[in-house]
N, C-alpha and C positions, 0 to 999 in steps of 0.2 A: 633729864628727859622724863616725862611723866610715865608712870606704869599704868597699864590698862588691863583689867581682869578679862581674860578671854575664855575661861572654862574652869570647871572643877571636876574632880574625880573622887570616887570613894572606892577603895580597894577591898578585897575580900578579907583583909586583916583589920578592918576598922580604921583605916587611915584616910584622912581627908586631904586632898591636894588641891591647891588653888594655883593656876598658872597665870602669870601676868606677862604682858608684852611691853618691851621698851625699845623703840627704834627697830633695828634689825636683829636684836637679840631677844631671846625668850628667857625671862626670869622665872624660874620655877620655885615656888615656895610650898613646902610640904609641912602641914601641921598634923602631928600624930596624936590622936586622942585614944587613950586606953581606959579600960574599966576602972583603973585606980585614979583616974583624973589627971594623970601625969601628961604633960604636954611638952613637946620639943619642936622647935622650928628649924628646918633644914633649908638652906638657901643654896642654889646652885645656878650658875650662869650657863645657859645652853646657847650655843651659836645657832645661826639660821640653817645649818646643815641638817636636812630632814632625816638623815639616817644615822644620827649621832647616838652612841651609847655612852652613858655616864654612870659611874658608881659613886654613891655618897654614903657616909656612915655617921651615925650619931649614937652616943652612949647614953642610955637612960639612967636615972638615979638608982634604979634597982640593979645596976651593973649588967643589964641586958645589952647586948650589942645588936642593933638592927642594921642589916645591910639591905639597901633597896636599890633597885635598878630602874632607870627611866629610859624608856625607848620612845623617842619622839619621831614619828613619821610625818613630817610636815605640820607640826603644831603651829609654827609661825605662818605658814602659807595658808592653812585651812582655817585658822582663827580659833582653834580650841583643841582640847584633848578629850577624847571620847571616854565615857564611862562604860564599863563592861558589865555583863550580868554577873551577879555575885552567887557563888555556889556555897550553900550552907548544908550542914548535917545536924545530927542529934546533938553533938557536943558544942556546936557554935551557934545554933539557931536562936535561942532565947537571948543570949548576950548581945549578939549582933543586931537582932531585930529591934531591941529596945532603943538603939541609937538612931533608928530611922523614923522620921516623922510619918512618912507615908511610903509604903512599899507594895509592889505587886509581886506575889509569889506564885511561881509555876511548880506544882508538884507533878513529877513526870516519871516515866520509866524509859530507859534507854532504847528498848526494843519497840516502843509504841510508834506506829506510823504517823498518827496525828501529832505527836510530840515532835517528831522529826520535821514535819511540815511547819510547825509553829516556831521552831527554834530560830531560824534566820530572821524572822519578823521580830521575835522577842529580843534577839541580840541587837538588831538595828534600833529598836525602840529604846533600848537602854542608853544608847548614845545620845539620843535627843532628850530623853527625860532626865538624864543626869545633869543637863545644862538648863533645865527648866528652873524657874524662880517661883516658888521653892522647888528643890529637886525631888524627883520621885525615883526610888531605887527599885531595880528589878532583880529579883532573887529566884533561884531555882533550887529545888530539893529533889534528890534522887530517892524515890520511895523504895527502890529495890536493894539499896546498899546502905549508905551512911545516914539516910533520913527515914528509916523504917518507923522509929518511935514517933517522930514528929508527924509523919503522914497518918499514922494511926490515931494520934491525939486529935487531929483536925478532920478525922473521918473521911479521908480521901478514898473514894470507891471506884474512881475511873481516871483515865489519863488522857490528856493533861487536865488537871483541876487547877483553876486559878482563883486566888483569894486576895483581897485587899487588906493590908495590916496598917494600923496606926499606932505608933509608939510601942510596937511589939505585940499589940493585941489584935486578934482577928476582928476586922470591922464588918466585912460583908463579902459575899461571893462576887466574883467578877463575872458579869454577864455582857460584857462589851464585845467589840469586834476583835478579830484575831489576825489582822494584817497591820502592817507598820503604821500607816496614817491613823487608822482607827484606834489602835492601842494608845498611841501618843495623845490623840485628841481626847479620848475617854479619860485617861489618867490625869491629863492636865486639868480636866474639869473636877477632879477629886481633891485638889489641893488649893489652898488659898481662897480668897473671896470669889464669888461667881463673876464679878466684873472687876477688872484690874483698874485701880486708880492711877491714872497717868498724870504724873506730877512735874514732868519736865519735857522740853521739846524733844530730847533724845528718846525718852520713853514713848512719846507719841509716834515719832518717826519709826521706831523699832516695831511698835505694835501694828501699825497699819501696813508695814512691809512684810508681815508674816505671809507664808505661802498658803493661806486659806481665807475664806470669807470671814470678815470681822464686822461686828456691830459696835459703833461708838456713839456715846452720848456726850453732849456738852450742855450741862444743865446746872442750875444753882444747887449748891451742896445740900441745903436743908429744905429744898422745895418738894412739894407733893409729886411733881413730875419725876424728880430723881428717885424718890422712894418707889414709885411705880416701875420705873426702869429697872431698878435693882431687883425688885420682886420678879420681874419678867426674866431677868438674867438668871436668877436662882432656879426658875422653873425649866430653863433651857440649857443649863450649864453643861450637860453632857452632850449637847448637840451643836452649840454655837459658842464662838469665842467673843466675849464682851469686854469692853473697856469704857472708861468714862473720864471726862475732864470736869473740873469745877471752875476752870479759868477759860473763858471763851477764846482768848488770844492763843492759848496753847493748841487747841483743836482747830481753830480757824473757822468755826461755824457755831451756830446755836441750834439745838435740837438733837435729833437722832439720825444717824446715817448708817447705811450698809455699804461696805466697800469690798470690791472683788480683788483677789490677789493678782499680781502682775501677769502671771501666766494665763489667766482667764480673761484678761482685758482685751477688748476688741472695739472697733469702730461701729460694730453692728448693734451694740447695746451699751447703755450707760454703765460705767464702772463704779459710780457712786450714786446711791439712791438716798433721798431724804424723806423721812416719814412725815406725812402731812395730815394724819388723822388725829382723832382725840387721843390724848395720852392715857390710854387704858390698857391694862395688861393683855386682855384678850385680843384687842385690836393690834397691839404691837406684835404679839406672837403670830397672828395671822399674816401680817405684813412681812415678817421675817420668813416664815415658811413659804409664802407665795413667791418670794423673790430670791430666796437663798441660792438656788441652783441656776437662776437666770433662764435665758431663752433656751439654751441647750446645756444641760448639766453634765458633769463628769460622773457617771454612774459606776460605782465600785461594788465589790462583794459585800461591803459593810453598810453602804448607804442606800442600797436598792429599795428599801421600804419607803424612802422619801419620795419616790417617783410614782404618782398615781396613774391609773389607766383611764382612757386609752393612751398607750405609751408607744412612741416610735423610738427604737434603739438602732443606732448605727455602730457596727462592730468593725474595728480595725486595730492596728498596732498603737493604741493610745498609751503614750508614755510621757508624763509630764516631769520626769526626772532627767532622762537622757535625750529626749527628742521633742522639746516644746514646740519648735517651729513646724516640724512635720505633723505633730498631733493637731495643731491649730489650723494647718492647711486644710484638712478635711472637716474639722469642726466648723470653720467659718463657712464652708459650703453648705453644711447642714443648716446653719443659722440663717443663711439667705432664704432658704425655703421655709424654715420654721416661722419666720417673721410674718408670713402670709397665712399661717394656719394656727391661730392662737387657741383653737378649740382642742388641740392635741398637745400632749406633753412629749418633749424631745430630750434625748440623752445620747451620749457616746460612751462606749464601753470597750475595754481591752478584750480582744477576741480570745486570747489565751486564758484569761481569767474566767470568761464566760463560755468556754468551749462546750460544756455540758448543756447549757441553755441553748446555744446555737444548734446543737444536735437535735434539740426538740423541734427545730424548724427545718430539719433536713440539711443544715449547713455545716461545713467543716472549716472554712476559712483557710484551707491549705492550698498553697501554690498560686496565690493571687495577691496583688497589691491593693486593688480597689476594695473599698468597704462593702459589707453586707448590710442590708436594712430590713427591719421587721416591724410589724405592728401587733400589739396584743391588746385586746379589748377587755372591758370590765367583766364580761361574761366568759372570758377565756378563749375567744376565737383568735386565730393566729393568721397573719398574712405575711408573705415573703416577697421581697422585690426580686424579680428574675433578671432584669436587665443589669448590665454593668453600670456601676455607680457614676453618675455625673450630676451636676445641678439640675439639668433638664430631665433626666430619667427619674431622679429622685422626686422632683416636683410632680411629674406625671403619676408616679406611684401613689403619692399622697392624694392627689386629685381624684384618682380612680377609687381609692378607698372611701373618700368622702362622698363620691357619687354612688357608692354601693355597687360598683361594677367589678370589684375584685372577688375572686373565689378564695374562700378561706383554706388555709393549709391544714391538712390532717395527717398526722404521723400515724401510719397504719401498716401492719403486715399485709401480705396478700390474703385474699379471701380463702379460708380453709374449706376442705371437704368434710362436712359434719354428718354426712349420710350414714345412719346406722350406728353412730357413736354415742355411748351413754353419757359422756361428758362433752358438751359442746364447747368448741373453741371460739371465743369472741375476739375480734380485732376491731379497731376503731371504726372501720367502714360497715361492719354488720352488727355493731353493739346495739343499736336501737331495735333492729329486727329481732335479735335474740333475747334482749333483756327488757328494755323500757317499753317496747310495743308488743311484747309477747303476750299471748292470751293465757299463759300459765303463770303460776307462782314461780319465782326464780331465786335460786341461791347462786351468787356469783363470787368467785374468788379472784382477787388481783394478786399476782405473784411476780417474783423475779427469778429467772433461771438459776442464778448463783446462790439463792437464799437456801440455807440449810434446813430451816423450818418448813419451807415450801416443799423441798424434796421429800422430807419425812411425811408430809401430808399427802403427797401424790397418790400412793397406793390406796390410802383410806378414801380419798376423794373419788378415785376411780371406782372403788367398790360401792360407794354411795350412789354414784351415777347408775350403776347396774341395778341396785335395789330400787331406785326410783323409776326405772323403766316401766311403762304402763300406767304411771301416775300422772296427774295433771300438774307436774312439777318439772322444771328444767334445771339441770345442774350445769353451770357454766364456769369457765375459767378464762382469764385474759392475762397475757404478759404485759404488765404495766410499764416495763422498761422499753418495749418496742412499739407501744401504741399510746396515743393520747388517752388519758383517763377522762371520761366525760365529767362535766360539771355536776355537782351534787353528790359526788363520791369522794369523800375525804380520805385519800390514801396517803398515809405517812410512813408506813412500814409494811413489811411483808411476812406472811400473807395477811391480807385484809379481806374480810368477807362481808357481804351485804345480803339481806333478805328483802325481796320485793314482792309483796302480795299482788295478785293479778287485779284486784279491785282498785287499788290506789296507785300502785307502782312507785310508792314512796320508799326510798331506800332506808333500811334500818340496819345499823351495824350489828353483825353477829358477835355476841360476846360469850358464847357457850364453849363447851369443851371441844377437843379436836379428835376424839375417838369416834368410831363409826356409830356406836350406840347413841352418843351425844347428838350427832347430826340427825339421826333417824327420829329420836325423841322430839327434838326441836321442830323438825318439819311436820311431824304428826300433830303436834300441839298447835302449830301456827298456820297450817295449810288452810286455804280458803274453804275447801270442802274436805271431808274426811277421806283419808287415803283408802285405797282398795285393799292394801295388804296389811295395814297397821291401824290399831284403834288410836284414839286421841292421846293415850299415854305412851304410844310407841311400841306397844306389844303386838306381835304378829297375830292376825286374826286366824281363827280355826277354819280350815278348809271345809266347805259344805259337802256332804255326802250325796 
C-alpha cells in the first residue's frame, strides 16, 4: 500500500519529522539532523488510535542515546501533525536558526499584555506554516530570562517585537498582521516564488481548494503575458495568493482567473472571474483589487484597509471556522441588497473583533441575534441603522442614506455648563461653537481620562486657562474617548493639542513644551493680536500707574 506524506514537524531540538499515512495505519518516520551532520532514521508504526503514546529509541554514533516520545492526537483522522512554536534562548538561538530557511521570531516578555494576546494566534499560525511548502518556522525568545543577550543584540526595545530571519540572519522587521489568517498569509508570501508553478492535477486541485481567494494564470511559459503576470504576482505577493500553469489542460482554461474559496461561494455572484483586459501589470492589479473581496467582503482586523469608503458594515457573529452556514445566512441577505447599490462598498465583520468600532456608533451588540448595520463616509460621517435587521429594513436604510434623508450619528457627551470656567469643555455637539466657529484664537487639548500624561497636564492646563482669562484666547479640552473627534484633527495619542488662529481656523499641531511658561510664551508669540497681560515674548507687562 502506498505511503502518503501528510505533514512534517520541526522540534525544538532540531529534529525533522515526516509523517506518512498508509491505509488505516500512520507510519512515522523521524529524521534527526544534528550540527555534526549525523543523521539517523527512526521508523515506528502507529495505529489509528488517536490517543496512542509510543516510545522509540535510537543510538547515535557519538554514543548519545536519544529517547523521543510521539503523542498522536488524531494524526490519521486530521491528516497531519502540527508544528509548535519553538522556544529558543541565548545558548541555542544561533545554532538552531541557521537550520531554518525562513523563520518568524517573536521577542517577548511573559508579563506583556500584548504578547499574551498574540500568543494563541502565533501558536495556531505555527501549525499551518509548519506544513507550508516550503515550511516557515515560528520561534519565540523570552527577553527577560534565557534570551536577554539575543534580544539585546537585535535591539529589541518593546514587546512583542517580531522579526523575519533567513538562514539564521535577520532579514527584516515583521510589519504584517497579528491574527492567525493574516500571519499565515503574510509569511506564506515571504517564502518561495511569488506565484506557485502548478505542475500536476493534484497541485492544481489543492491550490484552488485553499480557503482564500486565489489568482491563477494559464499562459505560455516564455510568453510576455506570463512575464507580466509574474511581475504582478511579485508586487502583490504579501496580499494575494498566486499560482500558474504552463499546460492549459491542467488548469482547464487559458488566461487569468480569480477564484473564491468554497466558504465564500454563493449563487448571488460568480465564484470564478476571468480577466478580459489588456495583460498589463497595472490593469491586472486593478482588476484583482476591484474584485478580491467580491460584492460583500469578509472584513477583519487585518484587512480593514482594503475596504474604501463609503463603507457599509454589517456586524454579527461572523465565524468562517465553526459556523460557515450561519455566517453566510446573514451575508447572503446583505448581498441581496448590495447587488442593487453598487455605488457603496459592503462588508461583514465579527462583532466581537470590532466591539471598539461598534462603540463609536453607540452599539454594543450585546443580547441580540440580529446584526447591526452602519455606514461610514469618506469625510467621516457615520450612520446607524435603528431598525431590527432584515432584508427589507436593511434595503430601506441604504435607500434613505442615498436619498440624503438619514441623520448622521454623532458620539457626544451631554452639553456641559461652561459658564465662568477658565477651561471650556468641548463635546462633539458644541465643538464647532467653541472651537471652529469661535471668534477667538483657540488652544484645544484632546485627552483620555485614563492617560497618565493627560492627568499630569491637567493642573497646568487649568492654570493656563486662568492666566488667559480676559484675553481674546479660548482654552478648550475634549475627552476624545467619549466624543467623535472632528475631521481635520489627527489625534493618534494623548494628549494631543492644536492651535487655531481666529483668522484662519486652520488647526496647527502644538509641538511645544508642556510647562506653564511654555504655553504662555507660545500663545503670546502666536496670538492674532498682542495679549493684554504679556508681550510678544511672553513676559508680563508692567502695570500702568
